[in-house]
C-alpha positions as CSV (number, residue, x, y, z in Angstrom):
1,M,56.3,-32.4,-148.0
2,N,53.6,-35.1,-148.3
3,T,51.5,-33.8,-145.5
4,V,52.1,-30.4,-146.0
5,M,50.4,-31.0,-149.7
6,R,47.6,-32.9,-147.9
7,R,47.0,-30.2,-145.8
8,G,46.9,-27.6,-148.7
9,L,44.4,-29.8,-150.6
10,R,42.2,-30.4,-147.7
11,M,42.0,-27.2,-147.5
12,A,41.1,-26.0,-150.9
13,A,38.7,-28.9,-150.8
14,V,37.2,-27.0,-147.7
15,A,37.3,-23.4,-149.4
16,V,35.6,-25.1,-152.6
17,A,32.8,-26.6,-150.5
18,G,32.1,-23.7,-148.8
19,F,32.3,-21.5,-152.3
20,V,29.3,-24.1,-153.8
21,L,27.4,-23.8,-150.4
22,L,27.4,-20.3,-150.5
23,A,26.5,-20.0,-154.3
24,A,23.7,-22.3,-153.6
25,I,22.3,-20.6,-150.7
26,L,22.5,-17.1,-153.0
27,A,20.8,-18.8,-155.8
28,V,18.1,-19.9,-153.6
29,S,17.3,-16.8,-151.4
30,P,18.4,-13.9,-154.0
31,D,15.9,-11.7,-151.4
32,A,15.7,-12.5,-147.3
33,T,12.4,-11.1,-147.8
34,E,10.8,-13.7,-150.5
35,A,9.9,-17.4,-149.9
36,G,12.3,-19.6,-151.1
37,R,12.9,-21.8,-154.3
38,S,11.6,-25.8,-154.5
39,G,10.6,-27.8,-157.3
40,S,10.4,-27.1,-160.6
41,D,6.7,-26.0,-161.0
42,A,6.0,-23.6,-163.9
43,V,2.4,-22.0,-162.6
44,P,1.9,-19.1,-160.9
45,P,0.4,-19.2,-157.9
46,G,-3.7,-19.4,-157.7
47,R,-5.5,-15.9,-156.3
48,S,-9.1,-16.2,-154.2
49,D,-11.1,-14.5,-151.6
50,G,-9.9,-11.4,-151.8
51,S,-11.2,-9.1,-149.3
52,P,-12.6,-7.0,-148.6
53,R,-15.5,-6.5,-151.3
54,G,-18.7,-4.3,-151.2
55,T,-19.1,-1.1,-149.4
56,L,-17.3,-0.3,-146.1
57,P,-19.5,1.6,-143.2
58,A,-19.1,5.2,-143.9
59,G,-16.3,6.8,-141.3
60,T,-14.0,3.6,-142.0
61,T,-10.3,5.1,-142.6
62,S,-8.6,1.6,-142.0
63,T,-9.3,-1.6,-143.5
64,T,-7.1,-5.4,-143.9
65,L,-6.6,-6.3,-146.9
66,S,-6.5,-10.3,-147.4
67,L,-6.0,-12.7,-150.0
68,K,-5.4,-16.7,-150.3
69,T,-3.1,-18.3,-152.8
70,D,-3.5,-22.1,-153.6
71,E,0.5,-22.4,-152.9
72,A,3.0,-20.7,-150.7
73,A,3.9,-17.2,-152.3
74,T,5.0,-13.8,-151.8
75,C,2.3,-11.1,-152.6
76,R,2.9,-7.2,-153.5
77,Y,-0.1,-4.7,-154.4
78,S,-0.7,-1.4,-156.5
79,T,-2.9,1.1,-156.6
80,T,-2.1,1.2,-160.2
81,A,-3.0,-1.4,-162.8
82,G,-1.5,-3.4,-164.7
83,V,2.4,-3.2,-162.7
84,A,4.4,-6.2,-163.0
85,Y,5.8,-8.1,-160.0
86,G,8.7,-7.3,-160.1
87,R,8.3,-3.4,-159.9
88,M,5.8,-3.2,-157.0
89,K,6.7,-1.4,-154.2
90,D,4.3,-2.9,-151.6
91,T,4.5,-6.1,-150.3
92,L,1.8,-7.5,-147.6
93,S,2.5,-7.5,-144.4
94,S,1.8,-11.1,-143.9
95,T,3.2,-13.1,-146.7
96,G,5.0,-15.9,-147.6
97,G,2.2,-18.8,-147.0
98,T,-1.1,-19.4,-148.5
99,S,-2.8,-16.7,-146.3
100,H,-1.9,-13.0,-147.1
101,A,-3.1,-9.7,-145.2
102,T,-2.2,-6.2,-144.7
103,S,-3.4,-3.0,-143.8
104,V,-3.9,0.0,-145.5
105,G,-5.5,3.3,-143.9
106,G,-6.1,7.1,-145.1
107,L,-9.8,5.9,-146.3
108,E,-12.3,8.5,-147.0
109,D,-15.9,8.4,-147.1
110,G,-17.4,8.3,-150.7
111,T,-14.8,6.7,-152.5
112,L,-14.0,3.5,-154.4
113,Y,-10.4,2.1,-153.9
114,T,-8.8,-0.6,-155.9
115,F,-5.7,-2.7,-154.6
116,Y,-4.0,-4.7,-157.9
117,V,-2.5,-7.9,-156.2
118,R,0.6,-10.3,-158.1
119,C,1.9,-12.9,-155.8
120,R,5.5,-14.9,-156.8
121,D,5.7,-19.0,-155.5
122,L,8.6,-20.7,-154.1
123,S,9.7,-21.5,-157.9
124,R,9.9,-17.8,-158.6
125,N,6.7,-17.9,-161.0
126,A,4.9,-14.6,-160.7
127,N,1.1,-13.6,-161.8
128,P,1.5,-11.7,-165.1
129,D,-2.5,-10.2,-164.4
130,D,-3.6,-8.3,-161.7
131,Y,-6.0,-9.3,-158.7
132,P,-8.2,-6.6,-157.7
133,I,-9.5,-6.0,-154.5
134,R,-12.2,-3.2,-155.0
135,F,-14.0,-1.7,-152.1
136,A,-15.8,1.4,-151.5
137,V,-16.3,3.5,-148.2
138,Q,-20.0,4.8,-147.8
139,S,-20.8,8.4,-147.8
140,G,-22.4,9.6,-144.5
141,D,-25.9,10.0,-146.2
142,D,-25.1,7.9,-149.0
143,C,-24.3,10.3,-151.7
144,G,-23.2,13.9,-150.1
145,T,-24.5,16.3,-147.9
146,P,-28.3,16.8,-148.5
147,S,-29.6,20.5,-147.8
148,A,-31.0,21.9,-144.8
149,N,-34.8,20.9,-145.3
150,A,-34.0,17.7,-146.1
151,Y,-35.3,15.7,-143.3
152,G,-38.4,15.8,-141.3
153,A,-41.7,13.8,-140.5
154,W,-43.2,11.2,-142.7
155,N,-45.8,13.3,-144.5
156,A,-48.1,10.8,-146.8
157,A,-49.6,12.3,-149.7
158,V,-53.6,12.1,-151.0
159,G,-54.6,12.3,-154.6
160,T,-57.3,15.2,-156.1
161,P,-59.1,13.7,-159.0
162,D,-59.5,15.7,-162.0
163,A,-60.4,15.0,-166.0
164,S,-59.8,16.4,-169.1
165,S,-60.1,15.7,-172.7
166,G,-56.8,15.0,-175.0
167,P,-56.0,17.2,-178.3
168,A,-57.2,16.4,-181.8
169,G,-54.5,15.0,-184.4
170,T,-52.8,11.6,-185.1
171,W,-49.8,10.1,-184.9
172,K,-47.5,8.4,-187.0
173,V,-44.1,6.2,-187.7
174,V,-41.4,8.7,-189.1
175,P,-38.9,6.2,-190.6
176,S,-36.0,6.0,-188.2
177,P,-32.3,4.2,-188.3
178,S,-30.8,1.8,-186.1
179,V,-27.5,0.1,-185.2
180,E,-27.3,-3.2,-186.8
181,S,-24.8,-5.6,-186.0
182,T,-22.7,-7.9,-189.1
183,N,-22.1,-10.6,-186.6
184,P,-25.1,-13.2,-186.1
185,E,-24.5,-13.9,-182.4
186,I,-25.2,-10.4,-181.7
187,T,-28.7,-8.9,-180.9
188,V,-28.5,-5.3,-181.4
189,D,-31.7,-3.3,-179.3
190,N,-31.8,0.3,-180.2
191,A,-33.4,2.6,-177.9
192,V,-34.2,6.6,-177.8
193,Q,-35.1,8.1,-174.5
194,G,-35.5,12.0,-174.9
195,I,-35.7,14.5,-177.9
196,E,-35.4,18.1,-178.4
197,A,-36.9,20.4,-181.5
198,I,-34.2,23.4,-182.0
199,A,-36.0,24.0,-185.3
200,A,-38.1,22.5,-187.8
201,D,-34.8,21.3,-189.6
202,D,-32.8,20.6,-186.3
203,V,-33.7,18.2,-184.3
204,W,-31.8,15.4,-181.8
205,T,-32.8,12.6,-179.9
206,V,-30.6,10.8,-177.6
207,G,-30.6,6.8,-176.0
208,Y,-28.1,4.0,-176.3
209,A,-27.8,0.8,-178.4
210,N,-26.1,-2.7,-177.8
211,N,-22.3,-2.7,-179.3
212,P,-22.7,-4.0,-182.5
213,D,-19.4,-5.1,-182.3
214,G,-19.9,-7.2,-179.1
215,P,-19.9,-8.4,-176.4
216,Q,-23.6,-8.6,-176.1
217,Y,-23.7,-7.1,-173.0
218,S,-21.7,-4.0,-173.8
219,I,-23.9,-0.7,-174.6
220,Q,-23.0,2.1,-176.2
221,T,-24.4,5.5,-176.6
222,L,-26.6,6.7,-179.5
223,A,-27.6,10.4,-181.2
224,L,-29.9,10.6,-184.1
225,H,-30.7,13.8,-185.6
226,W,-33.7,15.3,-187.8
227,D,-32.4,17.4,-191.0
228,G,-35.9,18.4,-192.0
229,S,-36.2,15.6,-194.6
230,A,-34.7,12.5,-192.8
231,W,-33.3,10.9,-189.6
232,S,-29.6,10.2,-189.2
233,I,-27.3,8.4,-186.4
234,V,-24.7,11.3,-185.4
235,P,-21.8,9.5,-183.6
236,T,-21.2,10.1,-180.2
237,P,-18.2,9.5,-177.9
238,N,-18.7,6.8,-175.1
239,A,-16.9,6.4,-171.7
240,P,-13.8,3.7,-171.2
241,M,-16.8,1.3,-169.1
242,D,-19.0,-1.5,-170.2
243,W,-22.7,0.4,-170.6
244,N,-23.1,3.5,-171.7
245,R,-26.7,5.1,-171.8
246,L,-28.3,8.4,-172.7
247,Y,-31.5,9.6,-171.3
248,G,-32.1,13.3,-171.9
249,L,-31.3,16.2,-174.2
250,S,-31.8,19.8,-174.1
251,A,-31.0,22.6,-176.4
252,T,-30.0,26.9,-176.4
253,S,-29.0,26.6,-180.2
254,S,-27.7,24.3,-182.8
255,N,-24.2,24.7,-181.4
256,D,-25.2,24.2,-178.1
257,V,-26.9,21.4,-177.2
258,W,-26.7,19.2,-173.8
259,A,-27.2,14.9,-172.9
260,V,-26.8,13.2,-169.9
261,G,-26.8,10.1,-169.0
262,A,-24.5,7.2,-167.3
263,S,-21.6,4.7,-167.6
264,Q,-21.0,1.8,-165.5
265,D,-18.5,-1.3,-165.9
266,V,-20.6,-4.5,-165.0
267,A,-18.8,-5.8,-163.2
268,Y,-17.8,-3.3,-160.5
269,V,-19.7,0.0,-158.5
270,P,-20.6,2.6,-158.9
271,L,-22.2,4.3,-161.8
272,Q,-21.0,7.7,-162.8
273,T,-22.8,10.5,-164.2
274,L,-22.4,11.1,-168.5
275,I,-22.3,14.5,-169.6
276,E,-22.1,14.9,-173.4
277,H,-22.2,18.3,-175.4
278,W,-22.6,18.9,-178.9
279,D,-20.7,22.3,-180.0
280,G,-22.3,22.5,-183.8
281,T,-19.5,19.6,-185.2
282,S,-19.2,16.9,-183.0
283,W,-20.0,15.4,-179.4
284,S,-18.0,15.2,-176.8
285,I,-17.9,13.9,-173.1
286,V,-17.8,16.7,-170.2
287,P,-16.7,15.9,-166.8
288,S,-19.3,15.7,-164.3
289,P,-19.3,14.8,-160.6
290,S,-20.3,11.2,-159.3
291,P,-20.6,11.6,-155.4
292,G,-22.5,8.4,-154.7
293,P,-20.8,5.2,-154.0
294,V,-22.5,3.1,-155.8
295,V,-25.1,4.7,-158.2
296,N,-24.9,7.9,-160.3
297,E,-27.2,8.8,-162.5
298,L,-28.8,11.3,-165.3
299,R,-32.1,11.3,-166.4
300,A,-32.9,15.1,-167.7
301,V,-31.5,18.0,-168.5
302,A,-32.5,21.7,-169.2
303,A,-30.2,24.0,-170.4
304,V,-31.4,28.3,-169.9
305,S,-28.8,29.4,-171.7
306,A,-24.6,28.7,-172.5
307,T,-23.5,29.5,-169.0
308,D,-26.7,28.2,-167.5
309,A,-28.0,24.5,-167.0
310,W,-29.3,22.0,-165.3
311,A,-29.0,18.2,-165.0
312,V,-31.0,15.7,-162.7
313,G,-31.3,12.3,-161.8
314,F,-30.3,10.7,-158.3
315,C,-26.8,9.1,-156.8
316,A,-27.0,6.2,-154.0
317,G,-25.3,4.3,-151.2
318,W,-26.4,0.2,-151.0
319,Y,-29.5,1.5,-148.5
320,R,-31.2,4.8,-150.2
321,S,-31.0,7.1,-152.9
322,S,-31.2,11.0,-152.8
323,T,-32.1,13.6,-155.3
324,L,-28.4,14.5,-157.5
325,I,-28.9,18.1,-159.3
326,L,-25.9,19.4,-160.8
327,H,-25.3,22.8,-162.5
328,W,-23.1,24.4,-165.5
329,D,-22.1,27.6,-165.0
330,G,-20.5,28.3,-168.2
331,A,-16.9,26.8,-166.9
332,S,-18.1,23.2,-165.6
333,W,-20.4,21.1,-164.0
334,S,-21.0,21.2,-159.9
335,R,-23.4,19.6,-157.5
336,V,-25.8,22.0,-155.9
337,P,-27.6,21.2,-152.8
338,S,-31.2,19.7,-153.2
339,P,-33.6,18.7,-150.6
340,N,-34.5,15.2,-149.9
341,P,-37.9,14.6,-148.1
342,N,-37.2,12.0,-145.2
343,A,-33.9,11.5,-146.1
344,G,-33.1,9.2,-143.1
345,F,-34.8,6.7,-144.8
346,A,-36.5,7.4,-148.1
347,N,-35.4,6.9,-151.1
348,N,-35.8,10.1,-153.7
349,E,-35.0,10.3,-157.3
350,L,-35.5,12.8,-160.1
351,Y,-36.5,12.1,-163.5
352,G,-37.6,15.5,-165.4
353,I,-36.8,19.2,-165.4
354,A,-38.1,21.8,-167.1
355,A,-36.4,25.6,-167.1
356,I,-38.6,28.3,-167.2
357,A,-36.3,31.5,-166.4
358,P,-33.1,31.3,-164.8
359,D,-34.9,31.7,-161.4
360,D,-37.9,29.2,-162.0
361,V,-36.7,25.5,-162.4
362,W,-38.6,22.7,-161.6
363,A,-37.3,19.2,-161.2
364,V,-39.8,16.3,-160.7
365,G,-39.7,12.4,-159.3
366,T,-40.1,10.4,-157.0
367,T,-40.0,9.8,-153.1
368,G,-40.9,7.2,-151.1
369,T,-40.1,3.6,-149.4
370,D,-40.9,-0.2,-149.4
371,T,-43.3,0.6,-146.2
372,H,-44.4,4.3,-147.5
373,A,-46.2,4.9,-150.5
374,Y,-44.5,6.3,-153.4
375,A,-45.5,9.9,-153.8
376,P,-44.8,12.0,-156.5
377,L,-41.4,14.6,-156.0
378,A,-41.4,18.2,-157.3
379,L,-38.6,20.4,-156.3
380,H,-38.5,24.0,-157.4
381,W,-35.4,26.6,-158.1
382,D,-35.8,30.2,-157.0
383,G,-32.5,31.5,-158.5
384,S,-31.0,31.0,-154.7
385,A,-32.1,27.8,-153.5
386,W,-34.4,24.3,-154.1
387,T,-37.6,23.8,-152.0
388,A,-39.2,20.8,-152.2
389,I,-43.2,21.7,-153.5
390,P,-46.4,19.6,-151.8
391,T,-47.9,17.1,-154.6
392,A,-50.8,14.4,-154.9
393,N,-50.5,11.1,-154.0
394,G,-51.9,8.1,-157.1
395,G,-53.1,5.9,-154.3
396,G,-52.2,2.4,-154.3
397,Y,-48.7,1.3,-153.6
398,G,-48.3,5.3,-154.7
399,A,-47.0,7.2,-157.9
400,F,-44.3,8.8,-159.6
401,F,-43.6,11.8,-162.0
402,R,-41.6,10.8,-165.0
403,S,-41.4,14.3,-166.8
404,V,-42.4,17.9,-166.3
405,S,-42.9,21.1,-168.6
406,G,-44.0,24.6,-168.4
407,S,-45.0,28.1,-170.1
408,S,-44.7,29.7,-166.9
409,S,-44.5,30.0,-163.6
410,G,-48.5,29.8,-163.1
411,D,-48.6,26.6,-165.8
412,V,-46.6,23.5,-165.3
413,L,-47.6,20.2,-165.9
414,A,-45.9,17.0,-164.7
415,V,-46.8,13.3,-166.0
416,G,-45.8,9.8,-165.0
417,A,-47.8,7.1,-163.5
418,S,-49.6,5.4,-160.8
419,V,-47.7,2.0,-159.0
420,N,-50.1,-0.5,-157.9
421,R,-48.9,-3.7,-155.8
422,T,-49.0,-6.9,-157.1
423,N,-49.4,-10.5,-155.6
424,T,-45.1,-10.6,-155.8
425,T,-45.4,-8.0,-154.0
426,L,-43.3,-6.1,-156.4
427,P,-44.5,-2.5,-158.0
428,R,-45.8,-2.4,-161.3
429,T,-46.5,0.3,-163.7
430,S,-50.4,0.3,-165.3
431,T,-52.6,3.2,-167.0
432,G,-54.6,5.7,-164.4
433,S,-58.0,6.8,-165.2
434,Q,-57.8,10.2,-163.4
435,P,-55.3,12.5,-163.4
436,L,-53.6,14.2,-160.6
437,Q,-52.8,17.8,-159.3
438,A,-51.7,19.8,-156.6
439,T,-51.1,23.4,-156.4
440,S,-48.8,25.3,-154.2
441,A,-47.8,29.2,-154.3
442,G,-50.3,29.9,-157.4
443,S,-48.3,27.2,-159.1
444,S,-50.1,24.4,-160.8
445,V,-48.4,20.8,-160.8
446,R,-50.6,18.3,-163.0
447,R,-49.8,14.8,-163.4
448,R,-52.3,12.7,-165.4
449,G,-52.2,9.1,-165.1
450,T,-51.2,8.2,-168.4
451,R,-49.2,4.8,-168.9
452,G,-45.5,4.6,-167.3
453,C,-42.6,2.1,-168.5
454,S,-39.3,1.8,-167.3
455,T,-36.4,1.6,-169.9
456,G,-35.1,-1.9,-168.3
457,T,-35.3,-5.4,-169.1
458,G,-35.8,-6.8,-165.5
459,R,-38.4,-6.5,-162.7
460,P,-38.6,-2.7,-160.9
461,S,-36.7,-2.4,-158.0
462,M,-38.1,-2.1,-154.5
463,K,-36.1,0.7,-154.0
464,S,-37.7,2.8,-157.0
465,P,-41.0,2.3,-159.0
466,L,-38.2,3.3,-161.8
467,R,-35.5,1.5,-161.3
468,T,-35.2,-2.0,-163.0
469,S,-32.3,-4.2,-163.9
470,P,-30.0,-3.1,-166.8
471,G,-31.1,-4.2,-170.2
472,I,-32.8,-2.8,-173.6
473,A,-36.2,-2.8,-174.2
474,P,-38.5,-0.8,-176.0
475,C,-41.7,0.3,-173.9
476,T,-45.0,-1.9,-174.1
477,P,-48.2,0.0,-175.1
């Protein structure tokens, strides 16, 4: 009897021990794919060295995501921001230690990708925030397909002197309101860039200003309206990004006004095109293409009718910029092929546009490289296609067109500035004493040597005489 009882007790003890062991195993490893638990750590793992970053070469269809953690952990990822670790469906294929990696495919040229990573350590402390790994795949020609006449040998331009006198009259300052901040730590700079007069009592100007509520680097769109007696600020929308700027505007009537510019998250690329429309009551953002993997910026717009408007600027990858022309057909904005002279190695950018008729539209800007003098760039729309029209250079480091206007096909004026090299090898704008002129197909395109000025606080970029680091500063006389 005693022997039987002892054996029963031994069997019960073994069973209890086995149950405790099984419970302990289950408690430590609830998921066979997860790293085990150890210690009483309450801090989630730190993440660093996320890769890839920047822009991958065109044609890249797959890459390896990787990152490091400061302790052993299991990492998961999602293509949607804000997904909790436990709800993420994808686990990195190589994880569990401090180095983590996985392969992702299906990548396409000209596309920006963001993968949001969260990790959980051995003590089951999961990251409450996303660790973004963001990169882009370069487009085949940096920002879309150029037109058939975009390539060719480099042709240096030459200048043609001319002279003319200025008109009589006097400019005076008209008071205008500015965005102001009640926070003494926020400095608000206001800048207006374009103006459109519909009538004597109906004038618009647009630009941008620092966000009065901060942070300091935040920039918002700005629109002012003249009612015949005073200027007033009219509310404008902003894209959900840190920087929102308007550069140009055009109107066909009091209830059909377009404004164009760009928006950007200061921490990431690309810049996005920004187009806004006034319908007589309020401003609203209208979707627009952004084909470039790094830069997409609109500088000017010209409206012919409610169903025919043009916006111009440039798009770019890491290496060069290309002309960007968008068209409004009454329903949506779409990209139209445009010439890019010497596109294999030159930067081509547009800054001004004038619409004389539906089949007579001019766009102007600059074309050049760090090793070839920048030359004024002029493009013409004949109702079916855009073509490049020869222009004159301004000597020195080169020249650029900033704006264009015309009353007929035979009377078109373009203005800009000449650019000279300094001893720092950076281009600078300066006052020119000789006007420039170029003629083509009976049309006259003139560029006077007036002073050019940039809208940024940084130094001009070597990529373009008009490109500056972001910021706001008035032009100096």
